[in-house]
C-alpha positions in Angstrom: 64.8 28.1 -106.5 61.0 27.7 -107.5 58.6 28.5 -104.6 55.4 26.3 -104.8 52.4 28.1 -104.3 48.5 26.5 -103.9 49.1 24.3 -106.9 51.9 21.6 -107.5 52.2 22.9 -111.3 55.6 24.8 -111.4 57.0 26.9 -114.2 57.5 25.6 -117.7 60.8 23.9 -118.4 62.7 24.8 -121.6 66.6 23.4 -122.9 69.1 25.4 -124.7 72.5 23.5 -126.3 74.4 26.6 -127.6 76.6 29.2 -125.8 74.2 31.8 -126.9 71.1 30.3 -125.7 68.1 29.5 -127.8 65.5 27.8 -125.6 63.1 25.2 -126.7 59.5 26.3 -127.0 57.7 23.0 -126.0 56.2 24.7 -122.9 56.3 21.5 -120.6 55.3 22.1 -117.2 57.3 20.6 -114.1 55.8 19.0 -111.0 57.2 20.7 -107.8 56.7 18.9 -104.6 56.3 21.1 -101.9 57.5 20.2 -97.9 54.3 19.1 -96.3 54.4 19.1 -92.6 51.2 17.1 -90.7 50.6 18.2 -87.0 47.0 17.0 -85.9 44.4 14.4 -86.6 41.1 14.4 -85.5 39.6 12.0 -84.0 42.5 9.9 -83.4 40.6 6.4 -83.8 37.6 5.2 -86.0 35.9 1.8 -86.5 37.9 -0.5 -88.7 34.9 -1.4 -90.7 33.5 2.0 -91.1 34.8 4.9 -93.5 35.0 7.7 -91.2 36.0 11.3 -92.4 39.1 12.6 -90.1 40.4 16.2 -90.3 44.3 16.7 -90.6 46.2 20.0 -89.7 49.4 21.1 -90.5 50.9 23.3 -93.4 52.3 22.9 -97.3 49.1 21.4 -98.4 48.3 21.8 -102.1 45.2 21.3 -104.3 46.6 17.9 -106.3 44.9 15.1 -108.0 47.6 13.0 -106.2 46.6 14.5 -102.6 45.9 11.3 -100.3 46.2 10.5 -96.7 48.3 7.4 -96.1 47.5 4.9 -93.4 50.5 2.8 -92.3 49.7 -0.5 -90.2 52.8 -2.7 -89.3 50.8 -5.5 -87.8 48.4 -6.1 -90.6 48.9 -7.7 -94.0 48.2 -4.5 -95.6 50.7 -2.2 -94.2 50.2 0.8 -96.2 46.8 2.0 -97.4 46.0 5.5 -99.2 42.5 6.9 -99.5 41.9 10.2 -101.3 42.1 13.5 -99.6 40.0 16.7 -100.0 41.7 19.9 -100.1 40.2 22.6 -97.8 43.4 25.3 -97.9 47.1 25.6 -97.5 46.9 24.3 -93.7 43.7 21.7 -93.6 42.4 18.7 -95.5 40.1 15.8 -94.9 40.0 12.2 -96.0 38.2 9.0 -95.3 39.6 6.2 -93.1 39.9 2.5 -94.9 37.8 -0.1 -94.1 38.2 -3.7 -93.3 36.7 -6.9 -92.9 34.2 -6.8 -89.6 35.7 -9.8 -88.2 39.3 -8.2 -88.3 40.9 -7.1 -85.0 42.3 -3.6 -83.8 45.0 -2.1 -85.7 47.1 -0.9 -83.0 50.3 1.7 -83.0 49.6 3.2 -86.8 50.4 6.4 -88.0 48.9 8.9 -90.7 50.5 10.6 -93.2 50.0 13.0 -96.3 51.0 12.8 -99.7 50.6 15.2 -102.8 52.1 12.7 -105.2 51.6 9.3 -104.4 55.4 8.8 -103.4 56.6 11.5 -101.0 55.0 11.2 -97.6 54.7 14.3 -95.2 57.5 15.0 -92.6 55.5 14.4 -89.5 56.0 13.1 -85.5 54.5 9.9 -86.7 50.9 10.6 -85.5 49.3 7.7 -84.3 45.9 6.7 -85.4 44.1 3.6 -84.4 41.7 1.6 -86.3 39.4 -0.2 -83.7 37.9 -3.7 -84.3 34.8 -5.5 -82.7 35.3 -5.9 -79.1 35.7 -9.8 -78.0 35.6 -9.6 -74.2 35.3 -7.4 -71.1 38.1 -6.4 -68.7 37.8 -4.3 -65.4 40.0 -2.1 -63.2 40.1 -0.1 -60.3 41.5 3.4 -61.3 43.6 5.1 -58.5 45.4 7.7 -60.5 46.3 8.6 -63.9 49.3 6.3 -63.6 47.9 3.5 -60.9 45.4 0.7 -62.1 44.7 -2.5 -60.6 43.9 -5.1 -63.3 42.6 -8.0 -60.7 42.4 -10.9 -63.4 43.9 -13.3 -61.5 43.2 -13.9 -58.1 46.4 -16.0 -57.2 48.5 -13.0 -58.0 48.7 -11.2 -54.7 50.3 -8.3 -56.2 47.3 -7.4 -58.4 45.0 -7.7 -55.3 43.1 -4.5 -54.1 42.6 -4.2 -50.4 39.5 -2.4 -48.6 38.9 -1.9 -44.9 36.2 -4.1 -43.4 33.2 -2.3 -41.9 29.6 -2.6 -41.5 29.1 -1.0 -45.0 32.2 -1.9 -46.8 32.2 0.7 -49.7 34.2 -0.5 -52.7 36.7 2.0 -54.7 35.1 2.8 -58.5 35.3 -0.1 -60.6 35.5 0.2 -64.5 34.5 -2.6 -66.8 35.2 -1.9 -70.5 34.8 -3.9 -74.0 38.1 -4.9 -75.1 39.1 -6.4 -78.5 42.1 -8.8 -79.1 43.0 -11.7 -76.6 42.2 -11.7 -72.9 43.7 -10.4 -70.8 45.1 -7.2 -72.7 44.3 -4.1 -70.4 46.4 -5.1 -67.7 49.4 -5.8 -70.4 49.0 -2.9 -72.3 49.7 -5.4 -75.2 49.9 -3.4 -78.9 47.5 -6.1 -80.1 44.6 -5.3 -78.0 42.5 -2.1 -77.5 39.7 -0.8 -75.5 36.8 -0.4 -77.8 35.0 2.8 -77.0 31.5 2.0 -78.9 28.6 0.1 -77.2 27.4 -1.4 -80.5 30.9 -2.6 -81.7 30.8 -6.1 -80.5 30.4 -9.5 -82.0 27.0 -8.8 -83.5 24.2 -6.1 -83.4 22.3 -6.3 -80.2 18.7 -4.9 -80.3 19.4 -1.7 -78.1 23.1 -0.9 -77.8 22.7 1.8 -75.1 21.3 -0.7 -73.0 24.4 -2.9 -72.6 25.1 -3.7 -69.0 27.1 -5.4 -66.6 26.2 -7.2 -63.6 28.2 -8.1 -60.2 28.0 -11.1 -58.1 30.4 -11.8 -55.1 31.7 -15.2 -53.2 32.8 -14.6 -49.7 36.2 -16.7 -49.1 34.3 -19.7 -48.0 32.4 -19.6 -51.4 29.3 -18.4 -49.9 27.2 -16.0 -51.8 27.5 -12.3 -50.2 25.2 -9.2 -51.2 26.5 -6.7 -53.7 24.5 -3.5 -54.3 24.7 0.3 -55.3 24.2 2.6 -52.3 22.6 5.2 -54.4 19.9 4.7 -56.7 19.5 2.8 -58.9 20.0 -0.2 -55.8 21.1 -2.6 -58.2 23.9 -4.7 -58.9 24.2 -3.6 -62.6 26.1 -0.9 -64.7 25.1 0.1 -67.9 27.8 0.6 -70.9 28.7 4.2 -71.7 30.8 4.9 -74.7 32.1 1.1 -74.2 32.6 1.7 -70.3 30.5 0.7 -67.3 31.3 2.2 -64.1 30.7 0.5 -60.8 30.2 3.7 -58.5 29.2 3.5 -54.5 29.1 -0.3 -54.8 28.9 -2.0 -51.5 29.8 -5.5 -50.4 27.6 -7.0 -47.9 24.2 -6.2 -46.5 25.2 -2.6 -46.3 22.5 -1.2 -44.2 24.8 -0.9 -40.9 23.1 -3.4 -38.8 24.9 -6.6 -39.7 28.3 -7.5 -38.1 31.3 -6.7 -40.2 32.4 -8.8 -43.0 35.4 -11.5 -42.0 38.5 -11.1 -43.3 39.8 -12.5 -46.5 39.6 -12.5 -50.2 36.3 -11.9 -52.0 35.7 -12.6 -55.6 33.4 -10.2 -57.6 32.2 -11.7 -60.8 31.1 -9.4 -63.7 28.8 -11.1 -66.4 27.9 -9.2 -69.6 24.9 -10.9 -71.5 24.5 -9.6 -75.1 21.6 -10.8 -77.0 22.4 -11.5 -80.5 20.5 -12.4 -83.5 20.9 -16.2 -83.2 21.9 -16.4 -79.7 23.1 -15.0 -76.5 26.9 -14.4 -75.6 27.9 -14.0 -72.1 31.4 -12.5 -71.2 32.7 -12.9 -67.7 35.6 -11.9 -65.7 36.5 -12.0 -61.9 38.2 -9.4 -59.9 39.7 -10.2 -56.3 38.9 -7.6 -53.3 41.0 -8.4 -50.2 39.1 -7.3 -47.0 41.1 -6.7 -43.9 40.0 -5.4 -40.2 40.8 -2.1 -39.5 39.7 1.5 -40.1 38.5 2.2 -43.7 40.7 5.3 -44.4 43.5 7.3 -43.1 43.7 11.2 -43.4 47.2 12.5 -45.2 48.3 16.2 -45.1 49.7 18.0 -48.2 50.3 21.6 -50.0 50.1 20.5 -53.5 51.1 17.0 -52.8 50.3 14.2 -50.8 52.2 13.3 -47.7 54.3 16.7 -48.0 53.4 17.8 -44.7 53.8 15.9 -41.5 51.4 15.5 -38.6 52.5 18.1 -36.1 54.4 20.1 -38.4 55.1 23.8 -37.6 53.5 26.0 -40.5 53.8 29.9 -40.5 50.9 32.0 -41.1 50.6 34.8 -43.5 50.0 38.4 -42.8 46.1 37.7 -44.0 46.1 34.7 -41.7 46.1 32.1 -44.0 48.9 29.7 -45.2 51.1 30.6 -47.9 50.0 27.3 -49.8 46.6 26.3 -48.9 46.4 23.0 -46.6 44.9 19.9 -48.3 43.7 16.8 -46.7 43.7 13.5 -48.8 41.8 10.1 -47.8 44.1 7.2 -48.3 42.9 3.7 -48.2 44.8 0.7 -46.4 47.3 0.3 -49.5 48.4 4.2 -48.9 46.4 5.0 -52.3 44.5 8.0 -52.8 40.6 7.8 -52.7 38.6 9.7 -55.4 35.3 9.7 -54.0 32.2 10.0 -56.8 30.5 13.3 -56.7 27.4 11.8 -55.3 29.5 11.2 -52.2 29.6 14.4 -49.7 32.8 13.0 -47.9 33.7 16.0 -45.5 36.6 17.1 -43.5 36.2 19.6 -40.3 38.8 21.9 -39.4 39.0 23.4 -36.0 41.2 25.7 -33.9 43.0 24.9 -30.5 44.6 27.8 -28.8 48.0 26.1 -27.2 49.1 29.4 -25.2 47.6 32.2 -23.7 49.1 35.4 -22.2 49.2 35.9 -18.1 45.8 36.9 -16.7 43.9 35.8 -19.8 40.9 33.8 -18.1 41.7 30.7 -20.4 45.1 30.5 -18.8 43.8 30.0 -15.4 41.4 27.3 -16.0 42.1 23.9 -14.0 39.1 21.8 -15.6 40.0 18.6 -17.4 38.8 20.0 -20.7 42.2 21.8 -20.6 43.1 22.6 -24.4 40.5 25.3 -25.3 38.8 25.4 -28.7 38.4 28.9 -30.0 35.0 28.3 -31.8 36.5 28.2 -35.3 35.2 25.3 -37.8 35.5 25.0 -41.4 33.9 21.9 -43.3 35.5 21.2 -46.7 33.8 18.2 -49.0 36.6 16.2 -50.9 36.6 16.9 -54.3 39.3 15.2 -57.0 40.7 13.5 -54.3 41.3 16.0 -51.8 40.1 18.6 -49.5 41.5 22.1 -49.9 41.2 24.6 -47.3 41.9 27.7 -49.5 39.6 30.1 -47.6 41.1 29.3 -44.3 41.9 32.5 -42.3 43.3 33.1 -38.8 43.6 36.9 -39.0 43.1 37.3 -35.4 46.3 35.2 -34.1 48.1 37.0 -31.3 51.8 37.1 -31.1 53.6 34.4 -28.8 50.5 31.9 -29.1 50.5 28.7 -30.9 47.7 27.2 -32.5 46.6 23.7 -33.6 45.0 23.3 -36.5 42.9 19.9 -36.0 41.6 17.9 -39.1 39.0 15.2 -39.0 36.5 13.2 -40.9 32.9 14.3 -40.7 31.4 11.0 -42.2 33.9 8.9 -39.8 34.0 10.3 -36.6 36.1 7.3 -35.1 38.9 7.7 -37.9 42.1 9.1 -36.1 42.4 12.8 -36.8 45.5 14.8 -37.8 46.7 18.1 -37.1 49.5 20.8 -37.4 50.5 23.7 -35.9 50.4 27.3 -37.0 52.7 30.3 -36.1 51.2 33.9 -36.3 53.1 35.8 -39.4 56.2 37.9 -39.1 56.4 41.6 -39.1 57.6 42.7 -42.7 60.4 45.2 -42.8 59.5 49.0 -43.6 61.8 50.7 -45.4 64.5 48.4 -44.9 64.0 48.4 -41.1 63.0 45.5 -38.6 59.9 45.2 -36.8 58.5 43.5 -33.9 55.1 42.7 -32.8 53.7 43.1 -28.9 53.2 40.0 -27.2 49.5 39.1 -26.8 48.3 41.5 -29.6 47.0 40.6 -33.2 49.8 39.8 -35.7 49.1 42.7 -37.8 50.3 45.3 -35.2 53.7 45.8 -35.7 56.4 48.5 -34.0 59.3 50.0 -35.2 62.3 48.0 -33.5 63.5 50.3 -30.8 67.1 51.6 -30.0 69.3 49.4 -29.2 67.3 46.0 -30.0 67.6 43.6 -32.5 64.4 42.6 -34.2 63.2 39.4 -36.4 59.7 40.0 -37.1 58.4 37.9 -34.0 57.1 39.5 -30.6 60.8 38.9 -29.3 63.1 41.8 -28.9 66.7 41.1 -28.0 69.5 43.4 -26.7 72.2 44.8 -28.7 75.9 44.7 -27.2 76.7 47.7 -25.4 72.9 47.9 -24.4 70.6 47.0 -21.5 67.2 46.7 -20.4 65.3 46.5 -17.2 63.1 43.7 -17.6 64.1 40.3 -19.7 62.5 38.1 -21.9 62.8 34.7 -22.7 63.5 33.8 -26.4 62.2 30.5 -27.7 62.1 29.6 -31.5 59.4 28.0 -33.2 61.0 24.7 -32.9 61.8 25.1 -29.5 58.1 26.2 -28.6 56.8 23.0 -30.5 58.9 20.9 -28.4 57.4 22.3 -25.4 53.6 22.1 -26.4 54.3 18.7 -27.7 56.0 17.5 -24.7 53.9 15.0 -22.6 53.4 15.5 -18.9 52.1 13.0 -16.2 48.5 14.3 -16.3 46.4 16.2 -18.9 45.6 18.8 -16.5 49.5 19.5 -15.6 49.8 19.1 -19.4 47.2 22.1 -20.0 48.7 24.3 -17.5 52.1 24.1 -18.8 50.8 24.8 -22.5 49.0 27.7 -21.5 51.6 29.5 -19.3 53.6 32.3 -21.1 57.3 32.3 -21.1 58.3 36.0 -20.5 59.6 37.0 -17.1 58.0 40.1 -17.4 54.2 41.5 -17.5 53.6 41.5 -21.6 52.0 45.0 -21.1 54.6 46.5 -19.4 56.4 49.2 -22.0 59.7 48.8 -20.1 60.2 45.4 -21.6 61.0 47.1 -25.2 63.2 49.9 -23.9 66.8 49.7 -24.1 69.5 51.6 -22.2 73.0 52.5 -23.5 75.5 51.4 -21.1 78.2 53.7 -19.8 81.0 51.2 -20.3 80.1 49.1 -23.7 82.1 46.2 -22.7 80.0 45.7 -19.5 76.7 44.7 -21.4 77.0 41.5 -23.4 73.2 41.6 -25.1 72.5 38.5 -26.3 73.5 35.5 -24.1 72.7 31.7 -24.8 72.4 29.6 -21.8 72.9 25.8 -21.5 69.0 25.3 -22.4 69.3 26.9 -25.7 67.0 29.5 -24.5 68.5 33.0 -25.2 68.2 35.6 -22.5 68.2 39.3 -23.2 70.1 41.9 -21.2 72.9 40.1 -19.8 76.0 41.6 -18.3 79.5 40.6 -19.1 81.5 38.7 -16.6 81.7 40.4 -13.1 79.4 43.2 -13.7 75.7 43.3 -12.5 72.9 45.8 -11.6 71.5 48.8 -13.4 73.3 49.5 -16.8 75.8 46.6 -15.6 77.7 48.9 -13.5 78.2 47.4 -10.4 80.8 44.8 -9.5 79.7 41.4 -8.2 81.0 40.0 -5.1 84.8 38.9 -5.9 85.2 41.6 -8.2 86.8 44.8 -8.1 86.6 47.9 -10.0 89.3 48.9 -12.2 88.6 52.0 -14.0 85.2 51.4 -15.4 86.1 47.7 -15.9 85.1 44.8 -12.9 88.1 42.7 -12.7 88.1 39.4 -10.2 90.1 39.8 -7.2 93.2 38.0 -6.7 94.1 35.5 -4.5 94.2 36.1 -0.8 97.9 35.1 -0.5 98.8 37.4 -3.1 96.6 40.4 -2.0 98.6 39.9 1.7 101.9 40.2 0.0 100.6 43.2 -2.0 99.2 44.8 1.4 102.4 44.4 3.0 104.2 46.1 0.1 101.8 49.0 0.1 102.2 49.2 3.5 106.1 49.3 3.5 105.9 52.1 0.7 103.4 54.0 2.6 105.6 54.0 5.7 108.7 54.8 3.7 107.0 57.8 2.1 105.6 59.1 5.4 109.1 58.5 7.1 110.3 60.7 4.1 107.9 63.5 4.4 108.2 63.7 8.3 112.2 63.8 7.8 111.7 66.6 5.3 109.5 68.4 7.6 111.8 68.2 10.7 114.7 69.3 8.5 112.6 72.3 6.9 112.0 73.3 10.6 115.4 73.3 11.8 116.5 75.2 8.7 113.7 77.6 8.8 115.5 80.4 10.4 118.3 79.8 8.1 116.0 80.5 5.5 117.3 77.5 3.3 115.3 77.6 0.3 116.7 74.5 -1.5 115.4 72.4 1.4 111.9 74.2 1.4 111.4 73.2 -2.4 112.0 69.7 -1.6 109.4 70.0 0.9 106.7 71.7 -1.3 107.3 69.0 -4.2 106.8 66.0 -1.8 103.7 67.7 -0.5 102.4 68.3 -4.2 103.1 64.8 -5.6 101.1 63.0 -2.4 98.1 65.4 -3.0 98.5 64.5 -6.8 98.2 60.8 -6.2 95.3 61.2 -3.7 93.0 63.1 -6.6 94.1 60.6 -9.1 92.8 57.8 -6.7 89.6 59.8 -6.3 88.9 60.3 -10.0 89.0 57.1 -11.0 86.7 55.7 -8.7 84.2 57.9 -10.4 82.9 56.0 -13.6 82.6 59.4 -15.7 82.7 57.3 -19.3 86.6 58.5 -19.9 87.4 57.4 -23.4 90.1 54.3 -23.5 93.2 56.3 -24.3 92.5 58.8 -21.2 92.0 56.0 -18.8 
């Protein structure tokens, strides 16, 4: 129950032996060890032969004479070394690192802990702390990203051979050469006994000017002949100085690199890196070789993405936002022959150009009438973005003047290498948003930000298409093409460029896009006669369709072969059946006429006798006949009767 404060000295401990306690008065103090947690250490490495002060952070530190740092070295003879620590406050202390003989190698995968009593260590996450020994050799690699390195130490290992494309100026990727301790090779194997040495002066000896350590590179062709190697940017030499133990070869060119000589022949070229160290007694030379495979073809290729390389395919359809951009900015990556992302030096202005091609125009637009071979027009928008951190991000791309019903192709190409194949995506205008939960549409050929309320009887999906509801009819039809259908149309090859261009630039609506009647719907007298949306065999939706047997305005006229039965057009029966029914109707008609004639004659005979009963029969038959005639006439008029009245 003792809560430690800023000291390890706790309360006095006394002892009592009787039921009625009488404690001793010796005033012996008890040392209470608090719970210590270590969270951080800075720096995380130091020289193994130099005492270096490091800072440790955590909580539970107390000002104790036995406050110490504990360094654990599983790979060394002395696996546990303690050094005094300096108390700063409850959360911070400092201590110095232990020192070893200058010829000792690095002590890797070690941990540092804290103790306040010399016995119990802090409960931490085994924070790693390395003591770095002197450098013993150099190694090199090509860094592609945080996870991919090409360690090309073994020319016979094809998997470790980096590939570049041949050109009159074959530019190599960034090559790094670093100081290492331990046994060669260790960088490629990530061995626990090796470590990259981040100090220029920490080598086998003490050179006169550690800041001027340099590595020099030479090259051999596949046939063994010498090949020139130089920087494209000053200084135009084949040497790179070490900075914090790393020499960076950036803008290194293989060959004459003046653009006048023919391309290098294909094959594996060997780069040899030499580092001469001027020691007090003699000169030590460290060397390693790196194979580079040169193959014919374009140096680079372009890749598309939105946050991730290759996440967008060439020719993919992307929707624009209401502001004219993409929801996620379009990014262009540059890849080498092996498909690895290229990270250009800040000294290189490698640029990507973006242009816009209009794939469709409304009828009557001057561009839609062109017949020249330059059949795909460019609307004059161009953006140039420099590749930074391995990609060109078109965050400022805006096509706010995009028109409804028109597809745009976004072309992307390299400014530095015009011969490189370009890539592209298609862009669709943004959808009209809902307002107060109601759908809207955009008028064909008008800017995408102009939206209209969906008309009565219409079905709107935010595009320029307005479909017709069931039970409604429109005077003008409008062809409905989905984005994928439109994409298939613009990408389908035809026989000649001119024919392709004319097909791409023709609009699909059957009516004039400026005709206001195209968006006016009329409610049909017979709702069942107007089908609204209908899907044809080609997958193209036509609006204002009539149900079977109906045609004309409001679908109120019966087609040939159909007859009107009430308000519905029904298919006429077979001729033989019709003849039978006509004969039956004639027989019934003749019989009715005969009965009427007979009744009239009998009525005349009995007229003088005033036979009222006979006259009643004649009157009833005449009224029945007149009623049947009126019913036939009224039904012939489509007055919109309710179903139960028909």
